[in-house]
FIPA-754863 format. One record per residue: x negated, y, z of N, C-alpha, C, O in turn; residue number from 1. Coordinates in steps of 0.001 Angstrom, whole numbers, padded with zeros to 6 digits, m for minus. Example, Ala and Ser with C-alpha at 12.3 -4.5 7.8 and 13.67 -1.06 7.14 Angstrom:
BEGIN
      nxx      nyy      nzz     caxx     cayy     cazz      cxx      cyy      czz      oxx      oyy      ozz    i
  m013190  m005690   007800  m012300  m004500   007800  m013200  m003300   007800  m014236  m003319   008465    1
  m012850  m002250   007080  m013670  m001060   007140  m012900   000030   007870  m013409   001138   008039    2
//
This chain:
BEGIN
      nxx      nyy      nzz     caxx     cayy     cazz      cxx      cyy      czz      oxx      oyy      ozz    i
  m199889   032129   095319  m198812   032757   096042  m197577   031829   096063  m196623   032179   095368    1
  m197473   030588   096841  m196082   029819   096949  m194929   030579   096171  m194486   031698   096427    2
  m194571   029767   095225  m192680   030505   094517  m192459   029787   094665  m193094   028789   094322    3
  m191120   029788   095445  m189225   028990   095584  m188689   028863   095041  m187939   029803   094777    4
  m188495   027351   094195  m188305   027357   092410  m186587   028177   091776  m186601   029385   092013    5
  m185986   027962   091457  m185624   029466   091155  m184416   028567   089996  m184827   027588   089374    6
  m183244   028953   089867  m181506   027846   089447  m182099   027774   087956  m181839   026894   087135    7
  m182590   028410   087850  m183527   028071   086266  m184247   027202   086126  m184535   027031   084942    8
  m184766   026442   086893  m186421   025388   087068  m185287   024439   086526  m185263   024035   085364    9
  m184021   024015   087819  m182964   022895   087798  m182052   023563   086749  m180901   023129   086703   10
  m182196   023985   086387  m181061   024215   085106  m181689   023684   083801  m181661   024435   082826   11
  m182145   022697   083707  m182716   021886   081975  m181965   020138   082471  m181449   019670   083486   12
  m182269   019684   081207  m182452   018428   081928  m183210   017389   082548  m184366   017702   082833   13
  m182932   016509   082760  m182272   016339   084769  m183961   015583   084405  m184874   016037   085095   14
  m184373   014372   083263  m185267   014049   082536  m187173   015074   083374  m188202   014902   084028   15
  m186060   016395   082351  m187683   017263   082185  m187391   017223   083782  m187912   016301   084410   16
  m186709   018024   084375  m187066   018386   085805  m186961   017951   086468  m186848   018697   087440   17
  m186845   016147   086907  m187516   015192   087913  m189178   015617   087209  m189799   016305   088020   18
  m189924   015364   085993  m191761   015071   085437  m191391   015566   085922  m190814   015055   086882   19
  m191329   017539   085700  m192023   019181   086954  m192337   018907   088440  m193247   019159   089230   20
  m191249   018325   088441  m190383   018600   090046  m191891   017737   090938  m192018   018066   092117   21
  m193068   016579   090308  m194110   015894   091137  m194622   016823   090816  m194622   017541   089816   22
  m195267   016786   092090  m196754   017992   092273  m196491   019405   092682  m197358   020268   092822   23
  m195468   019524   092823  m193693   020273   093576  m194546   020007   094808  m195361   019130   095094   24
  m194033   021153   095480  m194127   021368   097022  m192111   021183   097124  m191200   021537   096376   25
  m192164   020494   098376  m190782   020393   099580  m191044   020879   100301  m192221   020642   100570   26
  m190344   021968   101301  m190854   022097   102293  m189291   022748   103003  m188501   023593   102582   27
  m189320   021724   104516  m187843   021667   105661  m189143   022950   106785  m190295   022815   107196   28
  m188021   024159   106879  m188373   024402   108144  m187091   025104   109211  m186207   025932   108989   29
  m187517   024272   110522  m186941   023682   111860  m186969   025007   112397  m187521   025759   111594   30
  m186554   025648   113537  m187037   026912   114228  m188524   027497   113290  m188889   027773   112147   31
  m189025   027434   114760  m190579   028019   114319  m191484   027487   113956  m192651   027788   114205   32
  m190839   026030   112877  m191772   025104   112476  m191555   024339   110915  m190483   023942   110459   33
  m192754   024274   110336  m192611   024079   108874  m193214   022991   108340  m194228   022725   108985   34
  m192979   022058   107207  m193458   020698   106574  m193674   021462   106074  m193496   022469   106758   35
  m194146   021751   104748  m194934   020932   103108  m195522   020349   102664  m196747   020306   102551   36
  m194238   019406   102102  m195091   018022   101733  m195080   018401   100209  m194104   018772   099558   37
  m196304   018238   099802  m196187   018002   097542  m195358   016631   097327  m195420   015613   098017   38
  m194587   016873   096216  m193973   015641   096330  m194688   014699   094728  m195207   015113   093692   39
  m194344   013252   095278  m195213   012077   094957  m194179   011502   094107  m194635   011068   093049   40
  m192970   011377   094251  m192356   010709   093101  m190450   011034   093499  m189989   011250   094620   41
  m189892   010986   092553  m188334   010670   092162  m188109   009905   091435  m188917   009350   090691   42
  m186272   009619   091555  m186105   009386   090605  m184518   010460   090160  m183804   011228   090805   43
  m184536   010061   089019  m183051   010742   087448  m181565   010264   087957  m181264   009155   088397   44
  m181172   010799   087872  m179492   010179   088208  m179174   011048   087186  m179510   012218   087001   45
  m177896   009675   086022  m177841   011344   085059  m175940   011290   083761  m175669   011089   082578   46
  m175192   011621   085073  m173856   011383   084217  m173222   011021   084169  m172720   011982   084753   47
  m172050   010093   083953  m170803   009957   084422  m171506   008130   083290  m170690   007232   083084   48
  m172287   008059   083018  m172244   007090   082219  m172993   006220   082482  m172950   005021   082206   49
  m174158   007175   083370  m175352   006163   083959  m175208   005516   085539  m175493   006146   086557   50
  m174556   003717   085489  m174399   003145   086552  m174489   003425   087504  m173632   003541   088379   51
  m175877   003638   087521  m176667   004031   088830  m176479   005165   090005  m176543   005168   091234   52
  m176155   006329   088755  m175273   007709   089457  m174076   007689   090221  m173122   006917   090134   53
  m174301   008828   091120  m172244   008624   091939  m171531   008920   090631  m170439   008520   090226   54
  m171788   009150   090471  m170146   010192   089316  m170113   009346   088796  m169045   009282   088187   55
  m170935   008240   088579  m170520   007121   087269  m168595   007019   087616  m167554   007397   087079   56
  m168936   006421   088584  m167526   006077   089767  m166509   007600   088982  m165438   007140   088587   57
  m166572   008767   088768  m165310   009748   088487  m165935   010877   089469  m166920   010610   090159   58
  m165328   012125   089499  m165558   012748   090436  m164180   012541   091329  m162988   012244   091263   59
  m165371   012968   092305  m164405   012382   093925  m165319   013583   095256  m166159   014402   094882   60
  m164976   013444   096512  m164987   014755   097934  m166850   014212   097538  m167953   014688   097267   61
  m166472   013520   097656  m168315   013364   097594  m168897   013214   096893  m169924   012606   097195   62
  m168713   013653   095364  m169294   013938   094673  m168534   015033   094185  m167350   014728   094045   63
  m168656   015553   094049  m167915   016709   093725  m169322   018699   094183  m169068   019902   094125   64
  m170567   017932   094550  m171620   018363   094476  m172154   018351   093180  m172219   019496   092733   65
  m172534   017545   092455  m172694   016973   091472  m172423   017476   090177  m172650   016939   089092   66
  m171800   018810   090477  m170828   018962   089164  m170789   020631   088913  m170439   021206   087883   67
  m171171   021118   089942  m171862   021992   090551  m172787   022617   089974  m173029   022373   088792   68
  m173590   023668   090760  m174267   024240   089881  m175752   023863   090110  m175776   023834   091341   69
  m176859   023593   089749  m177332   023673   089211  m178402   024137   090846  m178249   025230   091390   70
  m179595   022879   091477  m180206   024141   092321  m179345   023672   094466  m179663   023902   095633   71
  m178319   023019   093772  m177882   022922   095714  m177688   021347   096007  m177279   020570   095145   72
  m178031   020965   097326  m177929   019986   097413  m177747   018283   097994  m177321   017966   099105   73
  m178162   017418   096991  m176754   016670   096942  m177062   015795   098180  m178114   015163   098081   74
  m176048   015552   099845  m177525   014269   100612  m176351   013707   100997  m175395   014407   101333   75
  m176300   011962   100982  m175970   011066   101548  m176124   009796   102586  m177189   009544   103150   76
  m175456   009373   102683  m175928   008343   103846  m176076   007304   103957  m175288   006999   104852   77
  m176956   005801   103427  m177005   004254   102993  m176993   003600   104140  m178033   003647   104797   78
  m176038   002963   104587  m176759   001934   104934  m175774   002036   106120  m175565   000893   106527   79
  m175053   002996   106870  m175302   003590   107411  m175714   005121   109146  m175170   005833   109990   80
  m177632   004486   108319  m178729   005400   108867  m179539   005871   108252  m180287   006753   108675   81
  m179585   005128   106507  m180456   006528   106223  m180126   007508   104829  m179447   007178   103856   82
  m180790   008736   105051  m180020   010543   104332  m180859   010725   102979  m181671   011649   102930   83
  m180758   010217   102321  m181015   010404   101095  m181190   012573   100869  m180508   013363   101522   84
  m182462   013067   099604  m182032   014392   099656  m182194   014223   098331  m182992   013608   097624   85
  m181130   015000   098132  m181286   014821   096230  m181587   016123   095744  m182116   017001   096426   86
  m181304   016217   094769  m181348   018381   094431  m180350   018325   093271  m180801   017505   092471   87
  m179153   018851   092808  m178885   018945   091167  m178384   020079   089893  m177818   021172   089925   88
  m178880   019249   088849  m180077   019660   088232  m178748   019508   086811  m177654   018944   086778   89
  m179740   020532   085511  m178602   021147   084617  m177029   021715   085060  m176568   022137   086121   90
  m176322   021451   083358  m175415   023159   083872  m173911   022155   084252  m173486   021000   084224   91
  m173590   023349   084553  m172497   022811   085811  m170956   022115   085136  m170613   022173   083955   92
  m170479   021708   085854  m169931   020188   085495  m169920   019100   084280  m169065   018774   083456   93
  m171723   018546   084634  m172221   017547   084197  m172962   017660   084976  m173695   018544   085419   94
  m172449   015356   085378  m172403   014974   086953  m174318   014659   087026  m174572   013469   086841   95
  m175721   015660   087288  m176860   014857   087482  m177508   014847   088512  m176997   015723   089210   96
  m178301   014408   089031  m179562   015150   089743  m180856   014472   090383  m180652   013283   090625   97
  m182085   014898   090708  m182801   013670   090949  m182981   013336   092257  m182280   013982   093035   98
  m184039   012154   092955  m183479   011879   094269  m185317   012184   094729  m186296   011537   094357   99
  m185285   012878   095254  m187045   012698   096479  m186838   011196   096502  m185798   010574   096286  100
  m188556   010553   096937  m188325   009187   097571  m189394   009619   098307  m189415   009171   099454  101
  m190887   010841   097797  m192188   009680   098289  m192238   011973   098619  m191791   012892   097932  102
  m192908   011958   099793  m194102   013424   099568  m195756   012688   100287  m195904   011626   100893  103
  m197080   014031   099813  m197081   013910   100359  m197881   015437   101530  m198135   016568   101116  104
  m198071   014979   102808  m198892   015879   103971  m199809   015840   103979  m200174   014665   103975  105
  m201068   016923   103999  m201794   017063   104601  m202946   015343   103966  m203916   014663   104300  106
  m202213   015429   103230  m203184   013732   102339  m202433   012700   103091  m202422   011622   102497  107
  m201819   012709   104193  m201092   011135   104279  m199734   011123   103488  m199203   012201   103222  108
  m199233   010097   103154  m197362   010147   102076  m196390   009285   103876  m196562   008700   104945  109
  m195285   009961   102804  m194478   009136   103400  m193281   008570   102053  m192365   008837   101275  110
  m193687   008157   102290  m192761   006586   101075  m191583   006373   101876  m191447   005924   103014  111
  m190430   006971   100672  m189139   006250   100814  m188443   007791   101387  m188770   008802   102008  112
  m187288   007182   100715  m186122   008638   100788  m185486   008228   101819  m184585   009049   101989  113
  m185432   007479   102563  m184912   007341   103836  m186080   008006   105150  m185851   008860   106007  114
  m187701   007005   104797  m188368   007719   105993  m188411   008543   105723  m187909   009029   106737  115
  m188712   009830   104778  m189321   010984   104243  m188287   012581   104636  m188603   013770   104586  116
  m186675   011715   105107  m185819   012412   105502  m185333   012308   107003  m184353   013038   107150  117
  m185658   011696   108086  m186005   010909   109073  m186664   012213   109350  m186220   013311   109682  118
  m188429   011542   108998  m189339   012763   109201  m188920   014345   109385  m189059   015136   110317  119
  m188365   014439   108116  m188650   015794   108368  m187480   016291   108198  m187120   016953   107224  120
  m186491   015833   109644  m185400   016849   109602  m183956   016361   109077  m183002   016323   109855  121
  m183845   016017   107823  m182554   016626   107097  m181845   015302   107021  m182274   014149   107007  122
  m180452   015882   106970  m179706   015364   106961  m178239   016093   106640  m178247   017136   105986  123
  m176992   015533   107106  m175373   015564   105991  m175200   017184   106319  m174449   017877   105633  124
  m175816   017619   107213  m176257   019061   108030  m177085   020135   106437  m177108   021364   106380  125
  m177616   019225   105434  m177636   019644   104784  m177573   019476   103724  m178451   019762   102910  126
  m176688   019054   103532  m175716   019170   102472  m174733   020355   102181  m173953   021034   102849  127
  m175267   020266   100434  m174994   021542   100086  m175248   022347   099562  m174906   023017   098588  128
  m176168   022264   100534  m177067   023895   100077  m177901   024171   099617  m178791   023389   099284  129
  m177905   025397   099437  m178342   026773   098532  m179878   025905   098281  m179759   025428   099410  130
  m181057   025359   097841  m182546   024925   097832  m183237   026374   096919  m184439   026637   096964  131
  m182189   027230   096096  m183074   027632   095224  m183294   029316   096640  m183722   030355   096136  132
  m182982   029334   098132  m182706   030627   098656  m183649   030508   099719  m183210   030807   100830  133
  m185085   030068   099633  m185589   029490   100345  m185760   030113   101878  m186544   030959   102308  134
  m184573   029253   102609  m183761   028951   103797  m184182   027752   104455  m184410   027201   103379  135
  m184538   026712   105442  m184518   025106   106203  m183950   024801   104768  m182840   024741   104240  136
  m184945   024676   104490  m184485   023727   103174  m184798   024049   101559  m184029   024878   101074  137
  m185660   023592   100801  m186567   024579   099812  m188376   024047   098557  m189454   023609   098958  138
  m187973   024334   097243  m188543   023775   096435  m189675   024537   096415  m189224   025682   096363  139
  m191361   024645   096430  m192346   026240   095510  m192492   025060   094874  m191950   023955   094882  140
  m193829   025887   094036  m193969   026010   093172  m195221   026483   093520  m195241   027710   093424  141
  m197126   025635   094180  m198129   026321   094733  m199419   026059   093383  m200624   025819   093306  142
  m198133   026310   092388  m199900   027039   091525  m200078   025670   091040  m199583   025491   089927  143
  m200859   024279   091764  m201350   023011   091648  m200672   022388   090162  m199447   022274   090111  144
  m201466   022017   089032  m200641   021750   087983  m201411   020039   086898  m202356   019702   086185  145
  m200316   019594   087432  m199862   017727   086999  m200243   017927   085177  m199577   018430   084272  146
  m201424   017367   085188  m201602   016533   083808  m200783   015285   083209  m201017   014199   083740  147
  m200185   015310   082538  m199043   014714   081603  m199443   013527   082269  m199065   012950   083289  148
  m199897   013419   081820  m201212   011169   082018  m201109   010572   083424  m201492   009491   083871  149
  m200217   012023   084207  m200541   011938   086106  m199760   011315   086479  m199867   010741   087563  150
  m198399   011183   085486  m197040   011979   086249  m196582   010011   085526  m196213   009967   084353  151
  m196655   008838   086209  m196120   007786   085202  m194711   007322   085506  m194293   007510   086649  152
  m193928   006733   084603  m192934   006766   084966  m192226   004511   084791  m192663   003417   084433  153
  m191081   005091   085302  m191414   003569   085540  m189576   002759   086157  m188736   003657   086213  154
  m189132   001678   086465  m187362   001476   086362  m187476   002348   087362  m188460   003064   087550  155
  m186157   002305   088247  m185376   003012   089772  m185846   002384   090371  m186713   001770   089748  156
  m185775   002070   091583  m185597   000927   092972  m183975   001531   093053  m183226   002495   092903  157
  m184144  m000101   093475  m182888  m000403   094432  m181172  m000292   094119  m180219  m000084   094870  158
  m181319  m000623   092102  m180078  m000496   091521  m179890  m001476   090349  m179749  m001365   089131  159
  m179970  m002825   091540  m180207  m003638   090233  m178399  m003819   089902  m177836  m004493   089040  160
  m177903  m003036   090836  m175592  m003344   090103  m175991  m002245   088536  m175125  m002389   087673  161
  m176411  m001879   088390  m176511  m000743   087190  m176377  m000911   086241  m175773  m000213   085426  162
  m177261  m002540   085995  m177552  m003893   084562  m178197  m002862   083334  m179142  m003548   082945  163
  m178209  m002176   082884  m179314  m001959   081499  m179252  m000669   082443  m180365  m000351   082860  164
  m178445  m000045   082771  m179741   000684   083576  m180010   000696   084180  m180239   001905   084220  165
  m180436   000245   085321  m181896  m000377   086047  m182405  m000019   085525  m182320   001206   085437  166
  m183324  m000672   084761  m184449  m001071   083835  m185103   000401   083669  m186311   000571   083839  167
  m184031   001677   083252  m184223   003100   082690  m185147   002806   083880  m185153   002075   084871  168
  m186143   003992   083137  m186929   004697   083049  m187481   005950   083462  m188243   006736   082899  169
  m186942   005953   084534  m186106   007627   085152  m187180   007895   087155  m187316   008781   087999  170
  m187624   006474   086924  m188253   007307   088691  m190067   008106   087909  m190396   007952   086733  171
  m190350   008368   088262  m192072   008949   088106  m192113   009147   089113  m191219   009380   089926  172
  m193536   009059   089237  m194583   008979   090254  m195840   009156   090260  m196434   008570   089356  173
  m196748   010044   091298  m198008   010501   091356  m198432   010062   090918  m197875   009029   091289  174
  m199710   009444   089686  m201212   008349   089070  m202269   009619   089450  m202428   010793   089116  175
  m202879   008643   090349  m204187   009106   091442  m205154   008844   089311  m204826   008175   088331  176
  m206352   009829   089609  m207474   010268   088044  m207775   008123   087697  m207625   007691   086554  177
  m208020   007530   088423  m208287   006235   088731  m207015   005516   088122  m207269   004352   087812  178
  m205838   005868   087893  m204272   005041   087738  m203867   004172   088187  m203210   003187   087848  179
  m204647   004890   089714  m203954   003684   090475  m202505   004845   091254  m202712   006018   091565  180
  m201113   004119   091420  m200129   005173   091365  m200267   005769   093477  m200521   004677   093985  181
  m200235   006462   094275  m200679   006813   095417  m199613   006407   096509  m198889   007019   097295  182
  m199853   005115   096197  m199155   004269   097738  m199779   003883   098595  m199348   003489   099679  183
  m201520   003964   098048  m202500   003525   099002  m202891   005147   100024  m203781   005295   100862  184
  m202088   005929   099653  m202282   006889   100867  m201849   006827   101925  m200654   006616   102134  185
  m203065   007064   103198  m202202   007055   104357  m201152   006956   104754  m200516   007958   104427  186
  m200283   005938   105582  m199122   006436   106143  m198894   007777   107165  m199637   007900   108138  187
  m197836   008765   106896  m197572   009360   107824  m196592   009410   109162  m195495   008859   109074  188
  m196904   009945   110179  m196281   010483   110781  m196024   012225   110729  m196994   012905   111066  189
  m195016   012800   110403  m194346   014391   109924  m195172   014680   111329  m194916   013956   112291  190
  m196269   015846   111477  m196245   017254   112345  m195449   018594   111863  m195910   019190   110890  191
  m194476   019010   112391  m194812   020046   111870  m195712   020909   112083  m196374   020655   113090  192
  m196122   022201   111317  m197005   023808   111450  m196047   024931   112121  m194825   024870   112252  193
  m196950   026001   112521  m195912   027111   112816  m195942   027356   112199  m196549   026696   111355  194
  m195340   028589   111838  m195195   029540   110856  m196168   031364   111380  m196137   032324   110610  195
//
């Protein structure tokens, strides 16, 4: 039986949370329809020293949620058109989060954080939502274990401005048994399923 991930899951070191999220499910409920996608790829952003983390510029109205309780959503817009879904991690007052980059729905891939949000109807209206409550948007453990050797680590994408921090292997992606990443899955147009 699926279990909603509790706050304690997110109240751990960010790299542990990021690795553990691979293989879990992101669920988006919108009215009478829901989409559940297996998480394929995530990225970790950790603290004020991480130049790729928004909190590196200090505590601002935009980043305030990063300093709050773990398990909250942090959603922002880039290029004026793409929403990005993050979940806050670690203890309060320490800013850290995991960006959800790709999910698999019914064997098909939604690859890219902006595309993922568009397909699932995730926008700023879901910013600062408690993702541990199992309403509108949440994460589930469906009992599917992912062996450690099937999660690859890579540098983060699109953060070249962060200097040496851009090279940190803080992107985690599911690797198939044959050693390939799941980028070869068919592209997906998400369709909701009746509840």
